VOZAMI-305630 format. One line per 10 residues: number of its first residue (from 1); their letters; for each residue x, y, z of C-alpha. Coordinates in steps of 0.2 Angstrom, whole numbers. Last residue first. Layout:
N
NUM	A	X:Y:Z  ... $
end
This chain:
111
111	ATAGGFSAQP	-303:420:-234  -289:433:-237  -293:451:-238  -286:463:-251  -303:464:-261  -305:446:-261  -289:435:-261  -290:417:-263  -280:405:-252  -272:391:-262 $
101	RRRLQQEAAT	-280:374:-260  -269:362:-251  -280:362:-236  -295:358:-247  -286:342:-254  -282:336:-237  -301:338:-232  -306:329:-247  -295:314:-243  -301:314:-225 $
91	ANRRLREIEA	-319:315:-231  -316:300:-243  -308:290:-229  -322:293:-217  -335:289:-230  -327:272:-234  -325:269:-215  -344:273:-212  -348:262:-227  -339:247:-220 $
81	ALAGAGSDTL	-347:249:-203  -364:250:-212  -361:234:-222  -355:225:-206  -370:231:-197  -381:225:-211  -372:208:-211  -375:207:-192  -394:211:-196  -402:228:-193 $
71	RYYRRLRGDV	-419:227:-186  -436:230:-193  -453:232:-184  -469:229:-193  -485:238:-188  -501:229:-193  -517:240:-193  -532:237:-182  -528:252:-171  -510:245:-168 $
61	AEERDVEILG	-507:226:-172  -490:220:-169  -476:213:-180  -458:208:-175  -440:209:-179  -442:209:-198  -425:208:-206  -411:220:-211  -395:218:-222  -400:202:-229 $
51	QDDLRDLAGY	-401:208:-247  -419:204:-248  -422:214:-232  -413:228:-239  -423:228:-255  -440:227:-245  -434:241:-233  -429:252:-248  -447:249:-256  -455:253:-239 $
41	LTGARLKVDG	-445:269:-237  -448:276:-255  -466:273:-253  -467:281:-236  -458:296:-241  -441:299:-234  -436:316:-228  -417:319:-229  -410:336:-225  -419:337:-208 $
31	GSLDAVAQIV	-402:336:-198  -398:320:-207  -399:309:-192  -415:317:-186  -424:315:-203  -418:297:-204  -424:294:-186  -441:301:-190  -443:290:-206  -437:275:-197 $
21	GYGHRPQEAL	-449:277:-183  -463:279:-196  -458:262:-204  -456:253:-187  -440:253:-178  -428:240:-170  -414:247:-160  -397:256:-161  -392:252:-179  -409:253:-187 $
11	AALILFTPEQ	-408:272:-190  -390:269:-196  -396:256:-209  -409:269:-215  -397:283:-216  -385:273:-227  -399:268:-238  -405:286:-240  -387:291:-243  -384:279:-257 $
1	M	-371:265:-255 $
end
């Protein structure tokens, strides 16, 4: 699962959100590292909807424009949970490898 997809699913885990709300939540979750553009987001939302991972929760008119809210499905929650576990396993394995790394010496000091 790609990072933007993971973050979109995570953004929808707590509550339904409209597109701009998803963009804001993804930026918050990533500490500002991931900034989704509207075109990228809506393409991803359509794909995730087609895959059954999210669905439209409701629509409302705001200032003459339709605002669509999306929510995570049970299938999406399962996919998110599986990805969290996969990332956790990989992070643990990487951390173990890093601990086994010999300490380098720089100018007589160890890092």
